[in-house]
N, C-alpha and C positions, 0 to 999 in steps of 0.2 A: 388229661387222658384224651384218647381219640376213639371214636366209635364209628362203626360201619353198619348200615342196614341195606346198602345197595349190593345185594348178594346175601350171603349168610351173615347173620348178626354176630359181630365180633367187637372186641375192645382191646386197646393197647395202652400200656403205661407210657409215661413220658420217655423212658429209656428204650422204648421200642419193643419190649417184651410183651407177648400176648397174654391176656387175662383168660384163665380157664373158667368159662362161664357155667359149665355144667350142662344139665339136660335141656330138652326143648322147652319146658315150661318156663325156666328162668330166661332163656333166650327170647321167648315170646314176650315175657314181662318187660325185659329191657327194651325190645324193639318198640312196643306200644308206648313206652314212656319217651323214647327218643323221637317219635314222630313229631312231637311238639315240645321241645325242651322248655323247661320252667313252667309249663302249663299243668294244672292239676287234672288227673284222671281218676274218677271215682273207683273205689275198691270193687263195687258191684260190677262196674263195666269191665274192669280188668279181669275179674274172675270169669265173667261170661265170655269175654273174647278169648281168654286162654283155654277155657274148656266149655264150649257151648252146651254140653250135656248136663251141666250143673253139678259136676262131681267135685269141683274145687270150692271148698268151704272158705269162709273168711279167715279161719285159723290157718288153713293150708296156705292161703295166699300170703298171710303175714309171715309164715315160715319161709316161703319162697323169696319174699322181699328181704328177709334177714340174711338168708344164704347169699343172695345176690350182693347185698351190702358188704358182706365179708369178702366175697370174691373180688370186689372192686377196690378194697383197701380201706384204710383208716379214714380217708376224707368222707364226710357225710354227703355223698352225691345224691342219694335217694332220700327224699324228705317226706315225712308224714304231713299232710295239709288237710285238716278237716276230715272229711269222709273219704279221702283219697290219697294219692301219692303224686309226686313230681320228681323230675331229675334236674338237678341244678348244674347244668353245663351250658357253655356258650354255643350258639348256633354253628360256629365254624369248627367246633369239635366233632360235629356229626356230619358224615360224608354227604347225606342227602341234603342237608341245609346248605352246605358249602357248594354242592353241585348246583342247586337252584340259584344261589347268588351269582356264581360264575356264569351260568347259562344266561341269566338275565343281563349281566354286564356285557357278555359277548353279543347278544342280540342288539343291545343298545349301540355298541360299537359298529356293528354291521349297518344299523340304520344311519349312523353318522358318517358312513363311507370309509371307516378305518378297517378295511378287510384284514389286514395283517394282525392288528391287535385282537380283532374278533376271533380269528382262527386260533390264536394263542390261548385266549381265555376258554374257548369252547373245547379245545383239545384237552386242556387241564381239567375241565369239568367232566368230560366223558371218560377220562382215565380213572376217575374215582369208582366207576362201575366195575364190580367183580362178579356179577351174575345177576339173575332176576331180582328185582327189588323185593325186600322182605321175604326172602326165600324161607320156606318151612312154616309159614303162617297161613296155610290154605284155608283153615277153618275160621279165621278171624275176619269178620265182615269189614271192620275198620281197617285192618291191614290190607285186605284185598282192594278196597276202594283207594287207599293211599298208593298201593302198588300200581294200579291202573293209571292214576294221575302222574306218578313219577315216570312210568314207562312212556306216557304220552309226551311228557316234557323231555325225556331223553331223546325220543324220536325227533321232536322239534329242534333240540340242540344239534342233533346229527345233521338235520336239514340246514340249519344255520351255518354249521361248520363247513359243510360241502359247498354251500352257496359262496361262502367266503373264499374257499379254495378255488372255485371257478372264477371268481373275480380276480384272483391272483394268477390266473392262467394255468392252474394245475388240473387240466381237463382229463388227461389220459389216465392218471391214477384214480380219478373219481369214477370212471365208467364202470369198472368191475364192481366196486362197492355199491354203486347205485343200482346196477342190475340185480344184485342180490337183494337189496332192500325193496326194490319194486316187486320182485318175485314174492317176498314175504308180505308186502302191503300193496296189493294190486289196485286198491281203491283209493290210495293216498295220492291225490293229484299233484301236490307239491313235489313229491319224489319223482313222479313221472315227468314233470316239467324240468326239474334239474337234470334228469337223465337225457331228456331231449336236447337241452342246451349243451351238455357235455359232449354228446355224440356229434352234434352239429359243429361244435368248435373243432372237433377232430376230423372234419370232412365227411362225417357220416350222416348226411341229410336224410337219405332214404331210411336208415336205421332209426333216426329220430322220429320220422313220420310213422314208422311202424309202431313205436312206443305209444304215440298218440292214438293210433287206431286200436291197439290192444286195450288201452285204458278206456277208451270210449265203449268198447264192447263189454268190458267188465262192468262198467257203471250201468250200462243198459240191461245186461243180463241179471245182475245181482241186486241192483237198487231201482231199476226202471228210471234212471236219471241220465241227463245229458252232462257232458263235461262242463266245468265252470267257465265263466266268461274269461278268466285269466288264462286257462289252458287253451281255450279256443283262440284267444288272441295270439298266444305263443305259436300255435299251429299255423295261423295265418302269416305270422312273421317269418316262420321258416319256409313256408310256401313261397312267400314273396321274395325271399332271398334267391330263389331259383337254384336248381341242381347244378352241380359243377363236376366235370369229369375229374377223376382222381388218377393221376399218372402213377405208374408203378414206381415204388420207392426203391432205392438201392438195397441190396440184401443186408440183413442185420449182421454185424460183426461181433463175434463173441470173444475175440482176443485183441490184445493191444496192438497198436500200429507202431512199428519200430523202424527207424532208420531212414525215412523218406519225407520227413516234415518239410525240408527245403524244397523237394521236388513238387510236393503238393502246392506250395505257394508259387513256384515257377510255372507249373502247368496252368494253374488258375490265372496267373498273369498273362500267359500266352493266349488263353481263351478270351481274354478281354480285347485282344487286337486281332485274333484269328478266329474265323467262324468254324473251321474244321481242324481239329488236332487229333492225330492218331498216335496212340501209345503202342509202339512196336517193340517186339522182343521175343525170345524163345519161350516155350512153355515153362511154367513154374517160376518165371522171373519176377512175378508180382504185378503184372499189368492190371488184372482185375481189381486187386486190392487198392492199387494206386488210383484207379478210376473211381472206386467207391469213396475214397477219402476226398478226392477232388469234388465229387458230386455232393458229399455231405457239407463241404465248405461253401458251396455255391449259394449266392443270395437269391437267385431266380428259381422258378419252378424247375424240377428235375424229373425226367422220365428215364428210368433205367431198364434197358431191354437186354435180356440174356438170350443170345442167338445160338448158343451151343446145341440146344435140343432141336433146333430147326434144321430140317434136311431138305426142304423144298424152297429154293430161292424165290419161286414165283409167289409164295405166300408171305413174303417179307412185309409187304404193305399191310396185310391183314393182321400180322403179329404186332406191328407198330400201333395199329388202331386199338387192338386189345390192350396193349400196354398203356396207352393214353386214357383208358377207361371209356373208349368209344365203341359203339355198336356198328355192325356192318349194315344194319337196316332197322326199321322200326317194328313195332308190334304187329303192324299190318302186313309184315313179311314182304315189303317192297321198298326199294330205295330210288325208284325213278331211273334206274339204269346207271347210277353213279359209280364210277370206277373207284376202287379202294384208294388209289393214289390221289385221285381228285378229292376224295373226302379228306385225306390226310392234309393236302394242301389247303383246303378250306378251313380245316381245324387249326392249322399252324400259321396261316398267312399273316396274322397280326398278333401272334402270341410270343411273349418273351419266355423262352424255354431252353434249357440245356438237355439235349437228347444224348444219352449214353448208349452206345451200341457195343456190347461186350462180346468178344470172340467172333470176329467177322471173317476169319481166314478161310473158312470152308465155303463162304458165300460172297467172296470178295467182289466178284463182278456185279452180282445183283445189288449188293450193298452200295457199291460205288455209283451205280446208275441211279438208284433211288436217292441217295444222299445228295448227289449233284442236282437232281431235279428239285428236291425240297429246299436246298440252300438257295437256288435261283429264284424260287417262288415265295419263300418265306424269309423276309429280310431280318427278322428279329430272332431267328432260330440259330443256335450254335450246336455243334455236334462234337462229341468226344468219343472216339472209337478205339477199341483195343483189337490188335490183330498181329499175327506173326509176319505179315507183309503189308506194305502200304496199300491204301485204296487206289492211289494213282490218279487222282482227279485234281483239276486246277484249284489252287487255293489251299491245298492240304499242307499242314505243318506237321512234320514228323518229330516225335519225342522218343528217342531210343531209351527204353527201360533196361538198365543194366543190372547186373548182380549187385548186392549190397557191398559197401566197403567193409574192410576187415572188422572195424570196431562195431558197426551196426550188425554185422552177421553174428559176432560173438554175443552181442546183447540179445538178439533174437533167439539164439540157441539157449542162452541162460534163462530168458523169460519163459520159453516153452518147456524147458526142463523143470523149472520150479513149479509149473502147473501140474506136472505128473509126479514129481518127487519133492515133497515139502523140504525146505531148507537146503536145496541143491546149491553147492558152491564148488563147481569143478575147477581143476587147475586151469588157469587162463591159457597156458600154452597148449594144453590138450584140446581145449575148446577151439582155439584158433586153428589148430591143425585139422580138426574135424571139419570145420567150416571151409577151410581151404580145399580139402579133398572133395567137398561138395560144391565147389566153384561159387560159394557164397550165394547159391540159389535159395530163395526163401522157402519154396515148397520142399526141396530136399532137406533143408535144415529142420523144418517142422516134422517131417517124417522120421528123421533120425532122432530128434529130441524126444519124440513120443515113445521111443524104445527104452528110454531110461527108466520107465516104470519097472522093467524087469531086468535090465542090463546095467552093469557098472560102466562108468564112462570110459575106463581103460579098455574094457572088453569091447565096447561100442567102437572105439577108435581102431582097435585091432581088426575087427571084422570089416570095417569100411576100407581100411588099407588093403586088406586081402581082396575085397570085392572090386575096388576101383583101380588098384595098382597105381596109385598116384602118391608120390611123396611130397610134392609141392604143387601149388596151383599153376603158377606160371601164367603166361598169356594164352588164353584159349578162345577159339572161335565159337560162334553161336551153335554150330553143328556139334562141336565137341561138348559144349555144355548140355545140349539136348541128350547126348549119349550118357553124360554123367547123371542127369536127372532120371533117365530111363533105367540106368543101373540101380539107382537108389530106390526107385519105385519097385523094380523087380526084387531087390533085396528085401524090402519091407514086405512084399507080397509073399516071398518064400518063407518068411518067419511066421506067417499065419498058420493056424491049424487048418486041417482039411475042411472042417465045417465052416470056418471063417472064410477060407478061399472060395468055397462054393457059394456062400452068401454074397460075397463081394462080386464074383463073376456074374451071378444072376441079377444083382442089383443094377448092372449096367443097362438092362432093358428099360429101366425107368427113364422117361424123357424129362420130367419136371420134378424130380425128387419123389419122396414117398412118405406116407405116414408109417408109424411103427406097424400098424395092422396090415397095411398093404404090403410092406416089405416082408413081414413074416409069412403072409399068405403066398406071395409070388416066389420068394426065395426059399421057402420051405425051411425057415430058420426060427430062432427064438429071440426074445428081447435081449437076453444076455449077450448073444453073439453080436447083435447090432451095436450094443453099447461098447463091446470090446473093439469093434471096428472103428467106432468114433474115438475111443480112447487112443487108438493107434494112428489117428489122423487119416484113415482111409475113407471115413465118412465124416461129414459135418452135420450137426443137428441144430436147428433153430426154429422156433415157432411151432414145435411139434412135428417137424418134417425133417427127414434125413435127405441129404444130397451128397453127390460125389463130384469132386473137382474134375474138370474135363480131362486133364492130363492123366489122372488115375483112371477115369472112366475109359479112356481110349486103350490103356493097357489092359484093364479088366475085360474089355470087349474082345481083345485078341486072345486072352486066356479062355474066354467063353467059346470062341471059335475052335481053339485048339483042343478043347475038351469035347467037342462035338455036341455042345448043349444049346447052341443058339436057337434052334427050332423049338425044343421043349420049353426053353425059357420064354421065348416070345409067345408061345401058345399059352403058357401059364399066365403071362401078363395080360394077354387079350382076354382070357377067360375071366380073370379078376375084374378087368374093366367092364366086361359085359355084365357080370353079376352086379356091379355097382350101378351101372346106368339102368339096368332092369329094376333094381330096388328103388331107385330114385324116381323113375318115370311116374308112377301113380302119385307120389308125394308132391310132384311138381304141379299137380292140379288140386292141391289141398292147402290147408293152412300152413303146412311146413314148407311152402314153396321157396321162401327166401333162404331158409337154412340150407335146403338141398341145392339151390342154385349156387350158393357159396361153396358147398362141398364139391360139386362138379366143376365149378370154375377153377378150383385149386388143382383138379386133375385133368384140366383141358388138354395140356400138352401130351399127357399119357393117352387120352382118348384118341387124339390125332395119330399118335404113334401106333396104337393098336389097330386102328382102321387101316392105316397105311400098310402095316405088315400083313393084315388079312387079305387086302386087295392084291399086294405084290406076291403073296404066297399062294394065290388062287384058292384061299379058304372062303369060298363063296358064301356058305351058310353063316359062318362067323361074321363076315363083313356085312352081310345084309342085316343080321340081327343087331350088330353094333350100331349101324346107322339108324335103324328103326327105333331101337330103344333109347338112343341119344337124341332123337329128333325133337322131342318136346323141349328139352333143355336148350338145344341149339336155336330153336325158333324163339323161345322166350328171351334168351340172352342176346339174340340178334347176331348169332355167329354161324348161321347155316352155311354161308359161303366158305367157311374155313374147311369144310369137308367136301365141297363141290368137286374139286379135281379128282378126289378118290372115288366119289360116287359116279362121276362120268367114266372113269377108268373101269369101274366095276360093270357098268352098263355096256361098255364096249366089249368087255370080256364075255358078257352074257350073250352078245350077238345082236343082230338086227332086230328092231322092235317088232317087225311083222312076223318074226319067227319065235318070239317069246311067248310060248304057250298058245292055247287055243281060245277062241272067243268065249269069254265069261268063265274060263277055268284055268287061268294062268297058273295058279298054285299047283295044279295036278299035271302040268305038261311034262312030257318026257324030255325030248331034246329041245334046246333053244338055240342051237347053233348050226342049223342046216345051211345058213347063208355064209358061214365062216367056219372053216375047219378048226380055228383056234378057239371057237366059242365053247362055252360050258353049258351044262344042264342046270336049270334052276331047280333046286331041291323042292320036293313036294311040300305044299302047304305054306309057301313063303310069298304068296301073291301080295299080301299087304306090306311086307318088307320091301318088295320090289317097288310098290307105290311110293313108300317113304324115300327110297333111293332116288326115284325119278324127281320127286319134289326137291330133295336136297341138291341134286345135280342141277336142277333148273334155277337154283338160287344164286349161282355164280355168274361170272362175267359171260360165259358161253352158254347161259341157261336157256335162251329162247329156242335155239335149234334143237336142243335136247328135249325140251318140253313139246315142241311140235312133233318130233319123231316118236316119242313114247306116250303121248297123251291118250290116244285111243285105247291102247292095250292097258295102260295103267287105270283108266276109268273103268274098264271091264273088271280088272282085278279088284279094285276097291268095291265095286258093286257086289262082286261075288263074296267078298269078305264080310259085308255088312247087310246082305239081303236075307240071310238065314235067321234061324231062331236065336242063335248065339251071337253076341256082338264080336266085332273085331278086337284085336289085341292092342291097338294103338289108337285110342280115341282122338288124340290131337291131330292125327293124319286127316281126319274128317274136316276139321276146321281149317287146317292148312290147305287142303285140297280146294275147298270152296274159295278161300281168300286168293289163292293163285289162279283158280279157274275163272274167278269173277272178273279178271282183267281181260278175258277173251270175249269175243263177240258172242259166241254160243256158250252161255253159262247155265242154260236151263237144266241140263243134266246134273250139274253139281248141286244146284238148288234142290232139285227133286230128290236126289239121293240123300243129302244130309238132312233136309227137313223131314224126311220120312222116318227118322229115328226118334220122333217125339215120344213114343211109348216105351222106349227102352228103360229098364230098371235103374241104370246108372245115372245119377243126378247130373254129372258133368256132360254126358252125352245128350241128355234131355235139354240142358241149357244151350248147348251148341245148336241143337235142332231148332230151338225157339229163336235163337239169334239169326240163324240162316233163313228160317221161314219168314222172319220179319222183313227181310229184303225182298223176298218174293211177293209178299203182300204189298209192300211199297210199290213194286213194279206194276201191280194190278190196281193201284190207286186206293187201296183200303188202308189209309193212314192210321185210323183208330185201332184196327186189329193189329197192324204192324207194331204200333207203340205198346200194345199189351204184350206182344211177343217179346219185344226187346226188354220190357220191364221184367217179364218172367225169366228171361235169360240172365239179366243182371242179378236178380234175387237168387237164382240158382247158383251162379258163379260165386256170389258174395257169401252164401251160406256155407260153401265149401272152403272159403278162404283163398280162392284163386284170383289173384290180382290181374293176371293177364286177361282172362275172359271178362272179368268185371269191368276193367278199363275200356275194353272194346265196346261192350254193351252200353256203358254210361256215356261214352262219346256219341254214340248214335242217338241215344235218348235226349241228350242235350241238344243235338242238332234239330230233332223233331220239336222239342219245346221252343227253341228259338224260332223255328219256321212258323209256328202258330202264334208267336208274339209273347210267349211266357218267358221273359228274359230272366226273371229271378230264379225260376226253376232251372233254366239252362245254365246259369252261372253256378248254382249250387252243385248240379251234376258234374259240371266241368271241374270244379274245385276238387270233388271227390276223385274224379278220374286222374287229376294231376297228382294227387297224393299217391295213387297206386303206380303211375308211371315213374314217379320219382323213386319209389321203393324198388322198382325193377331196373332202375338205371336207364330207362328208355328215354334218352335225352331228346332225340328227334321227335318222339311223340309228345314229350312235355312242351317242346316248342310249338308243335301243331296245336295242342290244347290251349296254350296261351293265346295263340292267334284266334282260336274259336271264342275264348272268353272275351277277347277284345272286340270281336264281332258282336257278341251279345251286349256288350257295354256301350258300343259306339253310339247307339241311339239316345242314350240318357246321359252318358258321362264320357265325353270325348277325351278328356285328360287321362282318365283311367284306361280307356281303350288304347291311347297312344303309348302309355306306360307298358301295357301288356305286349303290344306289337314290338316296342323297342327291346323289351326283355327277351321276347321270342327270337328277334334278330340276333341278339348277342349270344343266346344259347345255341341257335342254329350255326352261327359262325364257329363257336367252340366245338360243336359236334361235327363240323365239316359237312353239314347237310344243306345241299343246294336247294332241295325242295322246301325245307323248313325256312330257309332264308327268303326264298321267293314268296312264300305265303306271308311272312312278316312284312316284306316290302309292299305287297299288295295291300295289307291292312293300313300301313302308313300312307299309302296312296289314297285310300278311302278318307283318312283324316284330312289330308291336304285338300282333297276335293270338297269335303264338308266345309272347310275354311276358305273355299274359293281360290286356293292357290293352284291355278290350273297348270302352270308350268311345272311345279313340283310334283303334282299328281301325275302328270303325263310321264315325267322322268321315272318316277317310282314304278308305275304300272309297266312301262317298257322294260325296265331292268328286271322286274319280277318275271315277265314273260320269257325273257332271254334265259332265265335259270330253270324254267319248267320243262319237264318232259311231256310233250303233248299227247303221248301214247300211254301215259301212266294214269290209271284211273284215280289214284289218290290225289293227283294234281288237278283233276278236272274242275272241282269246285272253285279252287283259287284261280285257275285259268279263266273260267267263265266270269268270275267277278272282276278280274283284271281287264278282260275284254269289255265287260259292261262299263267299267270305270272309264276306259278310253272312249267308249261310245258316248258316255255322258259328258266327258270333256269336249268331244267334238260338237255335241249338241249345244253346250254352253257357248261355244265359239261360233255357232250358227252354221256349222258344216254338217248338214243332214246326210249327205252322201257318205261321208266318212263314218258317221254314227251308224248308218244302216249297214255298212260293210262290216263293222265290228259285231253287230247283232247277228249278221249272217254267219260269221265265224262261230259264234256261240251255238247257233242252231246246228251247224255242221259237226262241231266237236261233241255236243250232247248226243246227236243222232248216231254218231259213230259207235257209241257203246250202248245205245238203246236207252238213254237217260233224258230224252227230250220231252218227257211228260210234264204237265204243269207242277205236279207235286214234287218231282225230282228237281226241277229248276228252283222251286221255292226252298227245297232242302239245301240247295247250294247257296242260299242267301240272297237270291235276286228279288227285288221289289216287284209287286204285282204288275206294275205298268210294264216293266221289262219282260216279265214272264209272258204277258200277252203278246208283246212285240215279237219275241223269239218264236213263240208258237206259230204266229202268222208267217214267219219266214222259213219254217221247216220245209 
């Protein structure tokens, strides 16, 4: 017989029939005996465990034993032994015993390195569980103790099995299961470690580090304990691996690929000898799908960029940066003036990558210019483009994508028909006739086949003949094929119900696809209608998002215009996006920061589309509120420059800066357009939104003139918003204002305004005020008070779960600790800041922090410092950050100087200085140290005049921004002897 106690207690005969055991008393009796087969359990103990209230007498127990024996059959399985009973079965007849044996063997196999055998054994063991161990025996102390032990072993076996799967490379499948297990067992460190490894293996280093931070917090809050040495070591291992940009993957395909396997191989072969291949052909011919399959077969890294939603060719470089997983600037909201194209070249100059640019036709000139420049500067880059026309640059190889051949077209139709009608087997001649009428265009075939859900194939063929008036395909030009496709799209559209047509029309306002919720809200529809559109191939759905193919979207947009619904649809879309960013804004300063960043990142294209529409439609209030509400997200993500052109256009529409409002009351001004008849009035109460608009406009390439023109009025508007009893609506504007204004010579107003908010009730605002006040105290020479302020800021940000603010404060605290010689503290603070910047994907800042850590290590461990500088240089190159690379080169120069390699040090310092922006405050510390290094090289060679000249440059650079105090110079890492020398040269 077989017995089960891993779940409800049950028994089966050898023929598989289940034994009716009777009531709970008999099941409890059997379970207690099965806990240890062949071991005697006293009658008194059995009676007490079955009924702790003492109501089960010896006679009653004997009666239950007798009935249980009868139920189990003629074999004497339950035996009387002295004053008790035992059950005479083998261990392997009991699921719990078999589970423990298999789990032990699986763990041993794992220890021996045989992951495949371990996983097989452990899966077999875990499949024995049918529910909670010893279910129904809640009153039995023995059963409950055994249940706890078995559940612990079950969890251990789960961990062993998952570890084995990870060793076999099954990372993706493990992540979801591990997340659920970690949620149920937040204090179990092995589960957390396994989840960290699985996430890291899938490229989710930031997510892995979030798991560590959450586990650390749970342990501290609930147990008052620190993570184990093993988990800390894993954390350090992941940190040392360094963050890596994650390029956008090709879109997931939910249908089979039919008829072009040979073309995939030929295009892939062409890309091995040609660095630019363009897949050309009419809409609906299958260019995108072919590019996806080629990308999937590529051995190198792939970055897939969908250009269809992009309407501004000037933003192409920024879109590519985003697709590569790169930021436009660091957390400090500056990039040293680096142009997006230069950042792209820096990131791709030595990277082996296939860049896929899908749907270039509407941006063909801009795409051609950028691709030509990238290919010239990045020798290991290859580009696969799809377009209805060639890019027209030297070195381009065209691959004309033609309709499917007759056989492949028929197979595609049959495949898609079987997806909507089980067992479809249409007459081959009718199928070929339909495909011929559709010019064998894949999109047209898919649209037609989707209709077989409700139409018979003969009816479908007849309707298409009537619609297309084509008896045979013949030889047709691309223009004629386009007309065929348009006719099929129109025919499919006309077969939709009115609610379906309206939903499809309104869906065209989405630029980057939509979740079911956003589609329902904007389109005024329901989930059933969306599913129906997907069933009919008007929409695609993948990863929880709906999207519309560009060919269908273009037709739907025409229908939207024809219905006179473009403006209301655009307005509904902008209203939804505004509600979303408004809801997200406060969450971005709290523990849910990463989750909301991901939500908004998925909607980034739609945010840009909503802003662009509001600006072009002169919807001033909507545009200002959109920009202000999205500003925190844009700054943390490093994507502020993506809206800079729209922000500048909006400011131009508002009019000249000196006519925007009155002193100190911009929000209540009447007209703002006296200098320009085309200018608009700023709605009342939107002064703070105006400030956010100015800051975002200043983040772009043309930012400095905008900043100079609007700075005075924006400063008055910000002061008006934050000087009253109530706080402003956008706290992040305060921090961003100070960080932008700090690069100007006159920054005292910014410091005074922001630091005056220390008594606000909002914790995040208080933390910002402490952070900013700390810099003011540093300027006054009160380092001790400044450090207290930065510490309070860090604690305030950390308590809220805001990684952005915490990283900024920790970075400064680490610099102060390093300046006073406390290297251990400086390194610890920098490590924590690195964790946070990794979580935020702030690669440039991670490189900066690695340089700082190298600086702190250099005095004690030159080898470790060199490793940090080298890793920072690699990361900066991948991020395309000239400033980050310059800082790393300066650090490597310091190591060369320490080792007395003067020629190497001089070369590295000079190269670092060439890459630095001398006017960017974030570069000042590294510029000063590089100049100091060159001065020390000159001194080592006996050239005192050259050394003095370098020290004079330091004094001038520091004085230019008011940082030539001894404490400021020490904070930049200068040794005391050089501090004194520079002060004397001021």
